[in-house]
C-alpha positions as a printed NumPy array, in Angstrom:
array([[ -13.435,  -74.351,   35.174],
       [ -10.426,  -73.843,   36.463],
       [  -8.16 ,  -74.1  ,   33.524],
       [ -10.198,  -71.473,   31.57 ],
       [ -11.093,  -69.253,   34.648],
       [  -8.118,  -66.638,   33.263],
       [  -9.95 ,  -66.056,   30.061],
       [ -13.107,  -64.594,   31.464],
       [ -11.18 ,  -61.575,   31.575],
       [ -10.778,  -59.888,   27.667],
       [  -7.686,  -58.558,   28.437],
       [  -6.087,  -62.374,   28.807],
       [  -8.383,  -63.686,   26.142],
       [  -6.895,  -61.162,   23.549],
       [  -3.224,  -61.725,   24.469],
       [  -4.448,  -66.071,   24.534],
       [  -5.543,  -65.271,   20.855],
       [  -2.274,  -63.473,   19.976],
       [  -0.184,  -66.803,   21.511],
       [  -2.708,  -69.546,   19.545],
       [  -1.823,  -68.074,   16.107],
       [   1.963,  -67.266,   16.912],
       [   2.477,  -70.269,   18.701],
       [   0.684,  -73.019,   15.731],
       [   2.662,  -71.311,   13.084],
       [   6.138,  -71.65 ,   15.855],
       [   5.051,  -75.555,   15.49 ],
       [   4.417,  -75.862,   11.529],
       [   7.694,  -73.531,   11.272],
       [   9.275,  -76.116,   12.813],
       [   8.056,  -78.884,   11.671],
       [   9.425,  -77.748,    7.998],
       [  12.321,  -76.107,    8.79 ],
       [  13.698,  -79.515,   11.101],
       [  12.714,  -81.48 ,    7.939],
       [  14.795,  -79.187,    5.218],
       [  17.708,  -79.523,    7.173],
       [  17.416,  -83.196,    7.773],
       [  16.916,  -83.839,    3.722],
       [  20.279,  -80.936,    3.095],
       [  22.52 ,  -82.099,    5.697],
       [  21.207,  -85.262,    7.808],
       [  22.523,  -85.728,   11.067],
       [  24.517,  -81.956,   10.725],
       [  21.584,  -80.392,   10.73 ],
       [  21.526,  -79.945,   14.927],
       [  24.304,  -77.313,   13.744],
       [  21.309,  -75.311,   12.966],
       [  20.231,  -75.768,   16.443],
       [  23.33 ,  -74.903,   17.517],
       [  23.01 ,  -71.695,   15.569],
       [  19.339,  -71.116,   17.129],
       [  20.458,  -71.579,   20.628],
       [  23.388,  -69.223,   20.409],
       [  21.139,  -66.286,   19.226],
       [  18.254,  -67.11 ,   21.812],
       [  21.101,  -66.279,   24.333],
       [  22.366,  -63.239,   23.181],
       [  19.013,  -62.189,   22.75 ],
       [  18.08 ,  -62.717,   25.942],
       [  20.902,  -61.034,   27.683],
       [  21.032,  -58.251,   25.664],
       [  17.302,  -57.315,   25.057],
       [  15.896,  -56.591,   28.785],
       [  16.796,  -53.086,   28.869],
       [  15.486,  -52.135,   25.657],
       [  12.951,  -54.002,   25.488],
       [  11.838,  -52.912,   29.358],
       [  11.964,  -48.936,   28.059],
       [   9.659,  -49.174,   24.996],
       [   5.676,  -49.847,   24.622],
       [   5.216,  -53.332,   25.611],
       [   2.545,  -54.01 ,   22.783],
       [   4.614,  -52.063,   20.358],
       [   7.831,  -53.986,   20.79 ],
       [   6.088,  -57.101,   20.448],
       [   4.215,  -56.796,   17.314],
       [   7.576,  -55.485,   16.149],
       [   9.411,  -58.259,   16.311],
       [   7.24 ,  -60.169,   14.991],
       [   6.534,  -58.696,   11.952],
       [  10.285,  -58.299,   11.37 ],
       [  10.026,  -62.537,   12.098],
       [   7.611,  -62.864,    9.56 ],
       [   9.974,  -60.975,    6.938],
       [  13.053,  -63.108,    7.779],
       [  10.787,  -66.108,    7.424],
       [  10.454,  -65.585,    3.336],
       [  14.116,  -66.471,    2.758],
       [  13.906,  -70.245,    2.629],
       [  10.869,  -70.344,    0.136],
       [  11.869,  -67.51 ,   -2.103],
       [  15.369,  -69.399,   -2.56 ],
       [  13.972,  -72.527,   -3.218],
       [  11.416,  -70.76 ,   -5.878],
       [  14.36 ,  -69.396,   -7.22 ],
       [  16.352,  -72.77 ,   -7.584],
       [  18.993,  -72.156,   -4.791],
       [  17.909,  -74.872,   -1.687],
       [  20.668,  -74.243,    0.476],
       [  21.113,  -74.701,    4.443],
       [  22.36 ,  -71.06 ,    4.418],
       [  18.851,  -70.108,    3.529],
       [  17.398,  -71.788,    6.415],
       [  20.432,  -70.226,    8.786],
       [  18.561,  -66.31 ,    8.278],
       [  14.48 ,  -67.507,    9.584],
       [  16.445,  -69.511,   12.043],
       [  18.616,  -66.544,   13.666],
       [  15.73 ,  -64.546,   12.963],
       [  13.127,  -66.853,   15.035],
       [  14.995,  -67.018,   17.773],
       [  16.221,  -62.876,   18.621],
       [  12.347,  -62.527,   17.999],
       [  11.481,  -65.359,   21.018],
       [  14.07 ,  -64.377,   22.771],
       [  12.167,  -60.658,   23.583],
       [   8.426,  -62.039,   23.043],
       [   8.521,  -64.825,   26.034],
       [  10.321,  -62.842,   28.352],
       [   7.796,  -59.707,   27.875],
       [   4.751,  -61.717,   28.323],
       [   6.208,  -64.059,   31.028],
       [   6.779,  -60.371,   32.687],
       [   3.199,  -58.979,   31.927],
       [   1.346,  -61.448,   33.363],
       [   1.405,  -61.149,   37.192],
       [   0.148,  -57.244,   36.97 ],
       [  -2.641,  -58.699,   34.566],
       [  -3.578,  -61.164,   36.854],
       [  -3.029,  -60.344,   40.402],
       [  -4.406,  -62.95 ,   42.41 ],
       [  -2.654,  -66.104,   42.902],
       [  -4.35 ,  -69.244,   42.295],
       [  -5.718,  -67.513,   39.217],
       [  -1.888,  -66.697,   38.174],
       [  -1.392,  -70.418,   38.872],
       [  -4.13 ,  -71.416,   35.93 ],
       [  -3.213,  -68.189,   33.822],
       [  -0.056,  -69.656,   33.476],
       [  -1.579,  -73.089,   32.514],
       [  -3.767,  -71.809,   30.082],
       [  -0.586,  -69.95 ,   28.746],
       [   1.345,  -73.342,   28.971],
       [  -1.833,  -74.822,   27.396],
       [  -0.951,  -72.66 ,   24.133],
       [   1.826,  -74.147,   23.496],
       [   1.608,  -77.655,   23.75 ],
       [  -1.59 ,  -77.546,   21.897],
       [   0.385,  -75.738,   18.624],
       [   2.278,  -78.914,   19.288],
       [  -0.838,  -80.896,   18.049],
       [  -2.186,  -77.849,   15.704],
       [   0.815,  -76.97 ,   14.52 ],
       [   2.335,  -80.295,   13.056],
       [  -1.323,  -81.873,   11.743],
       [  -1.361,  -78.686,    9.897],
       [   2.115,  -78.973,    8.557],
       [   1.244,  -82.725,    7.694],
       [  -1.84 ,  -81.568,    5.684],
       [  -0.744,  -78.545,    3.813],
       [   2.78 ,  -80.867,    2.57 ],
       [   0.412,  -82.959,    0.991],
       [  -0.726,  -80.228,   -1.465],
       [   2.313,  -78.067,   -1.57 ],
       [   6.167,  -77.968,   -1.016],
       [   7.744,  -78.004,    2.443],
       [   9.576,  -74.922,    2.08 ],
       [   6.624,  -73.201,    1.44 ],
       [   4.991,  -73.898,    4.435],
       [   7.485,  -70.63 ,    5.387],
       [   4.764,  -68.81 ,    3.977],
       [   1.723,  -69.263,    5.815],
       [   4.162,  -69.003,    9.099],
       [   5.216,  -65.286,    8.424],
       [   0.931,  -64.471,    7.849],
       [   0.941,  -66.388,   11.082],
       [   3.514,  -63.992,   12.639],
       [   1.546,  -60.906,   10.851],
       [  -2.068,  -61.679,   12.28 ],
       [  -0.506,  -62.564,   15.603],
       [   1.253,  -59.432,   15.382],
       [  -2.362,  -57.611,   14.766],
       [  -3.995,  -59.607,   18.042],
       [  -1.311,  -57.631,   20.078],
       [  -2.095,  -54.635,   19.067],
       [  -5.787,  -54.814,   19.769],
       [  -4.665,  -55.895,   23.08 ],
       [  -4.353,  -51.516,   23.181],
       [  -3.643,  -49.949,   26.531],
       [  -4.236,  -52.539,   28.807],
       [  -0.787,  -53.581,   29.383],
       [   1.113,  -51.753,   32.252],
       [   3.107,  -48.904,   31.41 ],
       [   6.557,  -48.842,   30.56 ],
       [   9.357,  -48.92 ,   33.512],
       [  12.397,  -47.587,   33.055],
       [  15.534,  -48.767,   31.62 ],
       [  17.81 ,  -49.722,   34.73 ],
       [  15.396,  -52.069,   36.305],
       [  15.454,  -54.072,   33.126],
       [  18.956,  -55.519,   33.016],
       [  20.027,  -59.184,   32.15 ],
       [  22.187,  -58.49 ,   36.011],
       [  19.116,  -58.374,   37.827],
       [  17.525,  -61.442,   36.82 ],
       [  21.25 ,  -63.412,   37.93 ],
       [  21.406,  -61.366,   40.89 ],
       [  17.517,  -62.51 ,   42.168],
       [  18.9  ,  -66.08 ,   40.812],
       [  21.763,  -66.407,   42.811],
       [  19.824,  -65.046,   45.999],
       [  17.18 ,  -68.076,   45.236],
       [  19.229,  -71.183,   46.394],
       [  15.982,  -73.212,   45.548],
       [  15.161,  -71.551,   42.064],
       [  18.691,  -71.463,   40.517],
       [  18.71 ,  -75.681,   41.123],
       [  15.476,  -75.902,   39.287],
       [  17.191,  -74.297,   36.777],
       [  20.059,  -76.015,   36.577],
       [  17.922,  -78.974,   35.784],
       [  15.594,  -77.406,   33.573],
       [  18.599,  -76.905,   31.225],
       [  19.951,  -80.137,   31.808],
       [  16.181,  -81.862,   30.982],
       [  15.959,  -79.288,   27.848],
       [  18.905,  -80.737,   26.184],
       [  18.395,  -83.674,   26.222],
       [  14.773,  -83.433,   24.999],
       [  16.36 ,  -81.862,   21.985],
       [  18.747,  -84.423,   21.604],
       [  15.918,  -87.495,   21.125],
       [  12.675,  -85.15 ,   19.604],
       [  14.499,  -82.221,   18.121],
       [  17.218,  -84.018,   16.269],
       [  17.342,  -88.524,   16.78 ],
       [  13.342,  -88.158,   16.057],
       [  13.705,  -86.807,   12.954],
       [  16.405,  -88.51 ,   11.737],
       [  15.191,  -91.529,   12.471],
       [  11.913,  -91.477,   10.879],
       [  13.725,  -89.816,    7.488],
       [  16.315,  -92.467,    7.269],
       [  13.604,  -95.5  ,    7.981],
       [  11.739,  -94.844,    5.139],
       [   8.826,  -96.534,    7.381],
       [   5.328,  -96.026,    6.363],
       [   2.325,  -96.245,    9.187],
       [  -1.37 ,  -96.318,    8.17 ],
       [  -0.333,  -94.251,    5.555],
       [   1.661,  -91.994,    5.915],
       [   5.469,  -91.539,    6.229],
       [   8.007,  -88.629,    5.746],
       [   7.051,  -85.154,    6.828],
       [   3.5  ,  -86.513,    7.324],
       [   5.175,  -88.901,    9.654],
       [   7.032,  -86.829,   11.919],
       [   4.373,  -84.311,   12.481],
       [   1.68 ,  -86.958,   13.905],
       [   4.579,  -87.659,   16.577],
       [   4.625,  -84.266,   17.287],
       [   0.91 ,  -84.091,   17.223],
       [   0.836,  -87.172,   19.523],
       [   3.227,  -85.783,   22.065],
       [   0.978,  -82.553,   22.262],
       [  -2.014,  -84.602,   22.885],
       [  -0.653,  -86.328,   25.933],
       [   0.671,  -82.691,   26.584],
       [  -2.533,  -81.153,   27.13 ],
       [  -3.868,  -84.223,   28.881],
       [  -1.27 ,  -83.685,   31.486],
       [  -1.256,  -79.695,   31.315],
       [  -5.551,  -79.85 ,   32.237],
       [  -4.312,  -82.802,   35.124],
       [  -1.863,  -79.837,   36.4  ],
       [  -3.722,  -77.021,   36.535],
       [  -7.168,  -78.678,   37.48 ],
       [  -5.558,  -79.758,   40.847],
       [  -4.988,  -77.827,   43.868],
       [  -2.28 ,  -75.469,   42.819],
       [   1.312,  -75.831,   43.821],
       [   4.722,  -75.294,   43.512],
       [   6.429,  -77.923,   44.834],
       [   9.606,  -79.037,   43.961],
       [   9.166,  -82.743,   44.376],
       [   6.444,  -82.819,   42.398],
       [   8.154,  -80.596,   39.809],
       [  11.169,  -82.814,   39.892],
       [   8.845,  -86.066,   39.383],
       [   7.75 ,  -84.918,   36.327],
       [  10.787,  -84.483,   35.074],
       [  12.161,  -87.792,   36.342],
       [   9.148,  -88.789,   34.218],
       [  10.046,  -87.303,   31.329],
       [  13.586,  -88.495,   31.16 ],
       [  12.068,  -92.025,   31.499],
       [   9.919,  -91.493,   28.625],
       [  12.878,  -89.917,   26.373],
       [  14.536,  -93.433,   26.853],
       [  11.374,  -95.711,   26.131],
       [  11.517,  -93.707,   22.318],
       [  15.423,  -95.   ,   22.889],
       [  14.25 ,  -98.512,   23.403],
       [  11.438,  -98.217,   20.8  ],
       [  14.125,  -97.418,   18.07 ],
       [  16.405, -100.152,   18.762],
       [  14.259, -103.079,   19.33 ],
       [  11.341, -102.085,   16.695],
       [  10.43 , -104.65 ,   14.639],
       [   9.492, -103.657,   10.731],
       [   7.039, -101.607,   10.185],
       [   6.542, -101.163,   13.858],
       [   8.763,  -98.637,   14.403],
       [   6.213,  -95.44 ,   13.775],
       [   4.237,  -96.549,   16.856],
       [   6.658,  -97.539,   18.787],
       [   8.073,  -94.045,   18.484],
       [   4.758,  -92.61 ,   18.688],
       [   4.033,  -94.074,   22.224],
       [   7.548,  -93.054,   23.548],
       [   6.475,  -89.486,   22.685],
       [   2.772,  -90.261,   24.362],
       [   4.757,  -91.556,   27.511],
       [   7.11 ,  -88.457,   27.719],
       [   4.709,  -85.414,   27.225],
       [   3.187,  -86.844,   30.216],
       [   5.671,  -85.066,   32.281],
       [   7.321,  -81.704,   31.789],
       [   4.067,  -79.847,   32.504],
       [   4.526,  -81.101,   35.891],
       [   7.803,  -79.059,   35.981],
       [   7.143,  -76.197,   33.725],
       [   4.135,  -74.469,   35.108],
       [   4.743,  -74.624,   38.314],
       [   8.444,  -73.11 ,   36.78 ],
       [   6.878,  -70.584,   35.448],
       [   4.904,  -69.266,   38.569],
       [   8.299,  -69.532,   40.577],
       [   9.713,  -67.324,   38.131],
       [   7.446,  -64.744,   38.2  ],
       [   7.549,  -64.648,   41.755],
       [  11.075,  -64.068,   42.353],
       [  12.462,  -61.465,   43.608],
       [   9.276,  -60.896,   46.358],
       [   5.913,  -60.081,   46.141],
       [   7.021,  -56.307,   45.693],
       [   8.96 ,  -57.116,   42.601],
       [   8.718,  -55.277,   39.33 ],
       [   7.355,  -56.567,   35.729],
       [  11.258,  -56.264,   35.079],
       [  12.342,  -58.863,   37.546],
       [   9.797,  -61.746,   36.132],
       [  10.679,  -60.757,   32.637],
       [  14.432,  -60.618,   33.865],
       [  14.746,  -63.885,   35.691],
       [  12.865,  -65.317,   32.651],
       [  15.499,  -64.266,   30.186],
       [  17.991,  -66.263,   33.032],
       [  15.793,  -69.114,   31.935],
       [  16.042,  -68.901,   28.878],
       [  20.174,  -67.938,   28.268],
       [  20.936,  -71.076,   30.695],
       [  18.105,  -73.069,   28.687],
       [  19.631,  -72.311,   25.055],
       [  23.354,  -72.936,   26.703],
       [  22.38 ,  -76.74 ,   27.031],
       [  20.115,  -76.652,   23.987],
       [  23.375,  -75.062,   22.053],
       [  25.45 ,  -77.889,   23.832],
       [  23.406,  -80.554,   22.713],
       [  23.386,  -79.203,   18.858],
       [  26.925,  -79.041,   19.013],
       [  27.194,  -82.992,   20.418],
       [  24.773,  -84.123,   18.751],
       [  26.246,  -84.496,   15.085],
       [  29.331,  -86.435,   16.861],
       [  27.229,  -88.761,   19.182],
       [  25.422,  -90.328,   16.363],
       [  28.492,  -90.687,   13.653],
       [  30.07 ,  -91.995,   16.945],
       [  27.715,  -94.606,   18.98 ],
       [  24.23 ,  -94.27 ,   16.334],
       [  21.032,  -92.41 ,   16.349],
       [  18.988,  -94.841,   18.463],
       [  21.82 ,  -95.963,   20.951],
       [  22.137,  -91.856,   21.78 ],
       [  18.298,  -91.376,   22.298],
       [  18.698,  -94.219,   25.075],
       [  21.585,  -93.048,   26.438],
       [  20.464,  -89.49 ,   26.543],
       [  17.594,  -90.797,   27.878],
       [  18.7  ,  -92.451,   30.914],
       [  20.713,  -89.201,   31.766],
       [  17.81 ,  -87.148,   31.988],
       [  15.973,  -89.453,   34.701],
       [  18.972,  -90.307,   36.314],
       [  19.935,  -86.831,   36.731],
       [  16.45 ,  -85.842,   37.591],
       [  15.922,  -88.875,   40.278],
       [  18.805,  -87.346,   41.857],
       [  17.614,  -84.489,   42.448],
       [  14.353,  -85.636,   43.738],
       [  16.502,  -87.488,   46.231],
       [  18.283,  -84.755,   47.132],
       [  15.395,  -82.685,   47.599],
       [  13.695,  -85.67 ,   49.805],
       [  17.08 ,  -85.588,   51.673],
       [  16.826,  -81.173,   52.609],
       [  12.945,  -81.918,   53.52 ],
       [  13.637,  -84.294,   56.378],
       [  16.391,  -82.885,   57.87 ],
       [  14.82 ,  -79.827,   57.933],
       [  12.322,  -81.789,   59.885]])
């Protein structure tokens, strides 16, 4: 019951519906974008991820002041409409007979800038929409679950639609989803809190808060490392491994096999999400780091599967690794969201939570940018499967070292 309790509030329910539409379309778009990039440039597709990350960092750093001084629902809707226009570039280019990597860069940049404004705005408003602490934890789990559910529905929808239409035409579906999400956000009406002044919303506010809160700073640094590792393995190596192998399993192959793998990840993600929000609310750093250690171990098992799986068993081996990996991340991400929302003290403004979330995005996508720049070289030098294994081990070791550090600090305090 705790997991769905926030939906009793009609305002939260409307916001949740808009995010369901947006994130489902976003995952469908992600499958199409990555697959077309792999088809065109192969292992160099990591550079597209690097461009996206750079735009997310830039958008997170400079967008806070403008968004905080604007109507929240109107700003979010305008970002979605602008993104819908830009994602039409690839299908139009392909339809005219000019498929190119450049055509993929346009929506990649536009969607990144859009997300860099949308996500902090949502995170900044949640503590004001949901005042009771336990209910806020459940709401964070619910919002986090939207993204994880989309990892099931989005790839499954992409795989089903790819059977009846060209992959580049999936961008039309994403554009329609963005427009629908914009409409739903407008329907939220005047329930969002009033505007705040520009002076309260700068990126520098988030930097100041993170600098003052040592534990939060350490967790954000760990998050940037684990996200970079996740992107190398699942964002870059996984589609490349599936595309190069040409293997099929239970009649699925190609982009459908990639989408099915992401759906397998999403199913386990949702199960883990429900567990996190169903137990007593906790923002324990030790529990969080345990989750990231589990995730890193799962990424390493994917590398082992890619290296050791016999012919015909590559896809199920990868799917098993994906499912194992997905169990860990909700234990880290949901408490981290609440730690960010509570940063700066109980009397902090909406802008404080949004500003810290922008710092989180800047740090995360800094790591992802580095991953995108390095992954093509790593794949070419060491091999794709070997890089998957090493990256997973790095993620697990960094997380485990953080867990030992937290235990030592607790022991010293005792």
